[in-house]
C-alpha positions as CSV (number, residue, x, y, z in Angstrom):
1,X,-0.1,0.1,-0.1
2,X,1.1,3.5,-0.9
3,X,0.4,6.7,1.6
4,X,0.6,9.9,-1.0
5,X,0.1,13.5,0.4
6,X,-2.0,15.2,-1.8
7,X,-2.3,18.4,0.0
8,X,-1.2,19.4,3.8
9,X,-4.7,18.3,5.1
10,X,-5.2,15.3,2.5
11,X,-4.0,12.1,1.8
12,X,-4.5,9.4,-0.7
13,X,-4.4,5.9,0.4
14,X,-3.9,3.6,-3.2
15,X,-5.8,0.8,-0.7
16,X,-7.9,-0.5,2.2
17,X,-6.7,0.1,5.9
18,X,-6.4,-2.1,8.7
19,X,-5.9,-0.5,11.9
20,X,-5.5,-3.5,14.6
21,X,-4.1,-3.5,18.1
22,X,-3.3,-6.8,20.2
23,X,-5.0,-5.3,23.6
24,X,-8.1,-3.6,23.9
25,X,-7.4,0.0,24.4
26,X,-8.8,1.9,21.4
27,X,-8.1,1.6,17.7
28,X,-8.5,4.8,16.2
29,X,-9.1,8.2,18.0
30,X,-10.2,11.3,16.4
31,X,-9.2,14.4,17.9
32,X,-10.4,18.1,17.7
33,X,-9.0,20.9,19.4
34,X,-11.2,23.6,18.3
35,X,-12.8,25.6,21.1
36,X,-15.9,26.8,19.2
37,X,-19.3,25.4,19.2
38,X,-19.2,23.7,16.1
39,X,-19.0,20.4,15.5
40,X,-15.7,18.2,15.4
41,X,-14.5,16.0,15.1
42,X,-16.3,14.9,12.1
43,X,-16.4,11.4,9.7
44,X,-17.5,11.9,6.4
45,X,-18.5,9.2,4.6
46,X,-18.6,10.3,0.8
47,X,-20.0,8.3,-1.9
48,X,-18.5,10.5,-4.9
49,X,-20.2,8.6,-7.8
50,X,-20.1,10.5,-11.7
51,X,-24.1,8.7,-11.9
52,X,-25.4,8.7,-8.7
53,X,-29.1,7.1,-9.1
54,X,-31.9,6.5,-7.1
55,X,-30.8,3.5,-4.7
56,X,-27.8,3.6,-4.8
57,X,-25.7,2.3,-2.3
58,X,-23.6,4.9,-0.1
59,X,-22.2,2.9,2.6
60,X,-21.7,1.3,5.8
61,X,-20.3,0.2,9.0
62,X,-20.0,-3.1,9.8
63,X,-19.9,-5.1,13.1
64,X,-17.9,-8.3,12.7
65,X,-16.6,-11.1,14.7
66,X,-16.1,-15.0,15.1
67,X,-18.8,-17.8,15.6
68,X,-18.1,-21.1,17.6
69,X,-17.0,-22.6,14.5
70,X,-13.8,-20.2,14.2
71,X,-15.9,-18.7,11.4
72,X,-16.5,-14.9,10.5
73,X,-19.9,-13.4,11.1
74,X,-21.3,-10.0,10.8
75,X,-23.6,-9.9,13.7
76,X,-24.6,-5.9,12.9
77,X,-24.5,-3.0,10.4
78,X,-25.5,0.2,9.5
79,X,-26.4,0.9,6.3
80,X,-27.7,4.2,4.0
81,X,-28.6,4.5,0.4
82,X,-30.1,7.3,-1.6
83,X,-33.5,6.4,-2.6
84,X,-34.4,9.3,-4.6
85,X,-31.0,11.3,-6.7
86,X,-33.4,13.9,-8.2
87,X,-32.2,17.9,-7.7
88,X,-34.7,19.0,-5.2
89,X,-36.2,16.2,-4.2
90,X,-33.7,13.9,-2.9
91,X,-35.0,11.1,-0.1
92,X,-32.4,9.0,1.6
93,X,-32.7,5.7,4.0
94,X,-30.8,4.8,7.1
95,X,-30.8,0.7,7.9
96,X,-29.6,-1.2,11.0
97,X,-29.7,-4.8,10.7
98,X,-29.1,-7.4,13.4
99,X,-27.7,-10.8,12.6
100,X,-31.0,-13.0,13.9
101,X,-31.1,-17.0,14.0
102,X,-27.8,-16.8,11.4
103,X,-29.9,-14.5,9.0
104,X,-28.8,-10.7,8.8
105,X,-31.9,-9.2,9.4
106,X,-33.9,-5.3,9.2
107,X,-34.8,-3.8,12.5
108,X,-35.2,-0.4,12.2
109,X,-35.4,2.2,9.3
110,X,-35.3,5.9,8.9
111,X,-37.0,5.9,5.5
112,X,-37.6,9.4,3.5
113,X,-41.6,8.9,3.0
114,X,-42.3,6.3,5.3
115,X,-41.2,7.5,8.5
116,X,-39.5,5.0,11.4
117,X,-39.8,1.7,9.9
118,X,-39.9,-0.8,12.7
119,X,-39.3,-4.7,10.7
120,X,-39.6,-3.7,7.4
121,X,-39.2,-7.3,6.2
122,X,-42.4,-8.6,8.3
123,X,-40.1,-10.9,10.6
124,X,-40.8,-12.3,13.6
125,X,-39.5,-9.7,16.0
126,X,-41.0,-8.1,19.4
127,X,-41.3,-4.4,19.7
128,X,-41.2,-3.4,23.1
129,X,-40.7,0.3,25.1
130,X,-39.8,0.2,28.8
131,X,-41.0,3.0,31.3
132,X,-39.6,3.7,34.7
133,X,-42.6,1.4,36.0
134,X,-43.0,-1.1,33.4
135,X,-41.2,-3.5,31.3
136,X,-43.7,-3.3,28.8
137,X,-45.3,-0.1,28.7
138,X,-45.7,-0.7,24.9
139,X,-45.5,-4.4,23.6
140,X,-46.0,-5.8,20.1
141,X,-46.0,-9.2,20.0
142,X,-44.3,-10.2,16.2
143,X,-45.8,-13.8,15.9
144,X,-49.1,-12.1,16.5
145,X,-49.5,-9.2,15.2
146,X,-51.3,-7.8,18.1
147,X,-50.6,-5.3,21.0
148,X,-50.2,-5.1,24.1
149,X,-50.2,-2.4,27.0
150,X,-48.5,-3.1,30.3
151,X,-47.2,-6.7,29.9
152,X,-45.6,-8.9,28.2
153,X,-48.6,-11.5,27.9
154,X,-50.7,-11.6,24.9
155,X,-54.1,-12.7,26.2
156,X,-53.6,-11.7,30.0
157,X,-54.7,-8.4,31.3
158,X,-54.1,-6.2,28.5
159,X,-55.2,-3.9,25.9
160,X,-55.3,-5.6,22.5
161,X,-55.7,-2.9,19.3
162,X,-56.5,-3.4,15.7
163,X,-54.6,-6.8,15.0
164,X,-55.1,-7.6,11.1
165,X,-58.0,-10.0,11.5
166,X,-59.9,-8.0,14.4
167,X,-60.6,-4.1,13.8
168,X,-61.5,-4.2,17.6
169,X,-59.8,-3.0,20.8
170,X,-59.6,-6.1,22.9
171,X,-59.0,-6.0,27.1
172,X,-58.5,-9.6,28.2
173,X,-57.8,-10.8,31.9
174,X,-57.7,-14.4,31.8
175,X,-60.8,-16.3,30.9
176,X,-62.6,-12.5,30.9
177,X,-62.8,-10.8,27.8
178,X,-64.1,-7.7,26.6
179,X,-64.1,-5.8,23.4
180,X,-65.2,-2.5,21.6
181,X,-65.4,-2.6,17.7
182,X,-66.9,-1.5,14.9
183,X,-69.0,-3.2,12.5
184,X,-69.7,-2.4,8.9
185,X,-72.3,-0.4,8.9
186,X,-70.9,2.0,11.1
187,X,-72.5,0.9,14.4
188,X,-69.8,1.0,17.7
189,X,-70.3,-2.5,19.9
190,X,-69.4,-2.9,23.2
191,X,-68.8,-6.8,24.2
192,X,-68.6,-8.4,27.4
193,X,-68.2,-11.8,26.2
194,X,-69.1,-14.2,29.0
195,X,-72.3,-14.7,30.2
196,X,-71.8,-13.3,34.2
197,X,-70.2,-10.3,32.5
198,X,-71.4,-6.8,32.9
199,X,-71.0,-3.6,31.1
200,X,-71.0,-0.8,33.5
201,X,-71.0,2.9,33.0
202,X,-69.6,4.8,36.3
203,X,-68.9,8.7,36.9
204,X,-67.7,10.4,39.8
205,X,-64.2,11.0,41.4
206,X,-62.0,7.9,43.2
207,X,-63.1,4.6,41.9
208,X,-66.4,5.8,40.6
209,X,-70.1,5.8,41.3
210,X,-71.9,2.8,39.4
211,X,-75.3,4.4,37.6
212,X,-75.7,1.6,34.8
213,X,-75.0,-1.5,34.6
214,X,-76.0,-3.4,31.2
215,X,-75.8,-7.7,31.8
216,X,-77.7,-11.0,31.7
217,X,-80.8,-9.5,33.4
218,X,-81.6,-6.3,31.7
219,X,-80.2,-2.9,32.6
220,X,-80.1,-1.9,36.3
221,X,-79.4,1.4,37.8
222,X,-77.3,3.0,40.6
223,X,-75.3,0.2,41.6
224,X,-78.5,-2.2,41.9
225,X,-77.7,-5.7,41.2
226,X,-81.3,-7.4,41.9
227,X,-82.4,-9.5,38.9
228,X,-86.1,-8.8,39.7
229,X,-85.1,-4.7,39.1
230,X,-83.5,-5.0,36.0
231,X,-85.3,-3.4,33.0
232,X,-85.1,-6.2,30.2
233,X,-87.4,-4.7,27.1
234,X,-88.8,-1.7,25.9
235,X,-91.3,-2.1,23.1
236,X,-94.0,0.0,21.5
237,X,-96.6,-0.1,19.2
238,X,-100.0,-0.7,17.7
239,X,-102.5,-3.1,17.5
240,X,-106.3,-3.5,16.8
241,X,-108.4,-4.1,19.8
242,X,-111.8,-6.4,19.1
243,X,-114.9,-6.9,21.2
244,X,-115.7,-10.7,21.1
245,X,-117.6,-12.6,23.5
246,X,-116.4,-15.4,26.3
247,X,-117.9,-18.0,25.3
248,X,-119.1,-17.2,21.5
249,X,-117.3,-14.7,20.0
250,X,-119.7,-13.6,18.2
251,X,-119.4,-11.8,14.6
252,X,-118.7,-8.2,14.4
253,X,-118.1,-5.1,12.2
254,X,-115.7,-1.6,13.1
255,X,-115.9,2.0,11.7
256,X,-112.8,2.2,13.2
257,X,-110.3,0.2,15.5
258,X,-107.4,2.1,17.3
259,X,-105.1,0.5,19.9
260,X,-101.4,1.4,21.1
261,X,-99.7,0.4,23.6
262,X,-95.7,1.0,25.6
263,X,-94.0,-1.8,27.4
264,X,-91.2,-0.9,29.8
265,X,-90.0,-4.0,31.4
266,X,-92.9,-5.8,32.7
267,X,-95.1,-3.3,32.2
268,X,-97.8,-2.5,30.0
269,X,-100.0,0.7,29.2
270,X,-102.6,0.2,26.8
271,X,-104.8,2.7,24.8
272,X,-107.6,1.2,23.0
273,X,-110.6,2.9,20.7
274,X,-112.9,1.2,18.5
275,X,-116.9,1.8,17.1
276,X,-118.8,-1.4,16.8
277,X,-121.5,-0.6,14.1
278,X,-122.5,-4.2,14.3
279,X,-122.5,-7.3,16.8
280,X,-124.6,-10.4,16.4
281,X,-124.0,-14.1,17.9
282,X,-121.7,-13.5,21.1
283,X,-122.2,-14.6,24.6
284,X,-120.8,-15.1,27.7
285,X,-118.9,-11.9,29.0
286,X,-117.6,-9.3,27.0
287,X,-114.0,-9.2,26.3
288,X,-111.8,-6.2,24.8
289,X,-108.4,-7.5,23.0
290,X,-105.1,-6.3,24.7
291,X,-101.8,-6.7,22.4
292,X,-99.8,-8.8,25.2
293,X,-101.0,-11.4,27.7
294,X,-100.8,-10.5,31.1
295,X,-99.0,-12.0,34.1
296,X,-101.3,-14.8,36.4
297,X,-101.5,-13.1,39.4
298,X,-104.2,-12.9,42.2
299,X,-105.2,-9.3,41.6
300,X,-106.8,-7.7,38.9
301,X,-106.0,-4.4,36.6
302,X,-108.8,-2.2,36.3
303,X,-109.4,0.3,33.3
304,X,-109.7,3.4,33.2
305,X,-112.6,4.4,30.8
306,X,-112.6,7.2,28.6
307,X,-116.1,6.8,26.6
308,X,-118.4,3.9,26.5
309,X,-121.5,4.2,24.9
310,X,-124.6,3.9,26.9
311,X,-125.8,0.9,24.7
312,X,-123.1,-1.4,26.9
313,X,-124.5,-0.5,30.1
314,X,-128.0,0.4,31.8
315,X,-129.0,3.9,32.6
316,X,-128.5,3.3,36.6
317,X,-124.9,2.2,35.9
318,X,-121.2,3.3,34.9
319,X,-118.3,1.1,32.5
320,X,-115.4,-0.7,34.5
321,X,-113.6,-3.9,33.8
322,X,-110.2,-5.4,34.7
323,X,-107.4,-7.5,32.8
324,X,-108.0,-11.2,32.8
325,X,-104.7,-12.8,34.5
326,X,-103.0,-15.2,32.2
327,X,-104.6,-13.8,29.2
328,X,-104.4,-10.9,26.5
329,X,-108.4,-9.5,27.6
330,X,-110.5,-6.9,29.4
331,X,-113.4,-8.3,31.0
332,X,-115.8,-5.6,30.8
333,X,-117.9,-4.8,33.6
334,X,-120.5,-2.3,34.7
335,X,-121.5,-1.2,38.6
336,X,-123.9,0.7,40.4
337,X,-123.9,4.5,39.9
338,X,-124.7,4.4,44.0
339,X,-121.6,2.7,45.7
340,X,-119.2,1.9,42.5
341,X,-119.2,-1.7,43.3
342,X,-119.3,-4.2,40.2
343,X,-122.5,-6.1,40.1
344,X,-121.3,-10.0,40.5
345,X,-122.7,-10.8,36.9
346,X,-122.8,-7.6,35.1
347,X,-121.2,-8.0,32.4
348,X,-121.3,-5.4,29.9
349,X,-124.1,-5.8,27.5
350,X,-123.3,-7.7,24.7
351,X,-125.0,-8.1,20.5
352,X,-124.9,-4.0,20.8
353,X,-123.3,-1.1,19.1
354,X,-122.0,1.6,20.4
355,X,-118.0,3.2,20.9
356,X,-115.9,1.4,23.2
357,X,-112.6,3.2,24.4
358,X,-110.1,3.3,27.8
359,X,-106.9,2.8,29.0
360,X,-105.4,0.2,31.1
361,X,-101.7,-0.7,33.1
362,X,-101.3,-3.6,33.9
363,X,-98.3,-6.7,34.3
364,X,-96.8,-9.0,32.0
365,X,-94.7,-12.1,32.7
């Protein structure tokens, strides 16, 4: 090898240089004695190409050693490339490779246009961020592609976010599982996965105060856990009320039949209004139909009549009635005006015409 002094500051070597030492002292030291705040010492790796082009290799720093079979091995390297050599839009790439299971593997890239990329080649490489109090504050499992917060064990007490095949946030603690995910139609689903798991809404300070709980039995409020107090249904709708006999339904015609109801939990409030224009063949007690069958119980829910034509009652009587247990009918009764007591056999008059309207609130099974 020859050394040529080109100028006081430039020396030309016509071949590579090897600097060796027999101990662990520094092989090369670059010293700057300059006292200003500018950069120094400095190393300049300069690829002085006459035809620079995209994807040109600019240079690398290799870390080599021996293996247990007396072979030379490159255990790590840092390399740089030109991604775009166009004047004014130049882009570069800085890559860190580490030998992994016998293969030179890319771990991290600083890539123009893509930002900082970890595991660009999609290998089974975990990513971990450690905090002052947790070794796995952020953990990406290279094998499963799942992201965990606060743990290294995927599937045990962590938050998993947006895996490749599951568009959801997932919280696990052993066999307990909770999910929040977005359906194709845009609906957000909150899912407590398990027969005994609840969805709770809290507010306040400290550990919070429970306001709403959604579980197997329905919706409970303000920390209540009793199944009997759960609101398990809400429904509203319309129906066509009818006027029939208990032992003989008969034949009826109507000018209108209007019925609507609201069901909250096991309680139904029903409104009915119909005008009977013809009626024949009825027998037994008069029945007003309801939209939902009542609960089997030993008490009777009374109706509140709005308007009942006098043809259904006698001149000295008023309209009334009650919900038949385990049935979807009101038994229409009449009672004496003087004492407001239902007559023992005082059913509405049947096979007559006129308007029947009113409302009733009753319990269902």
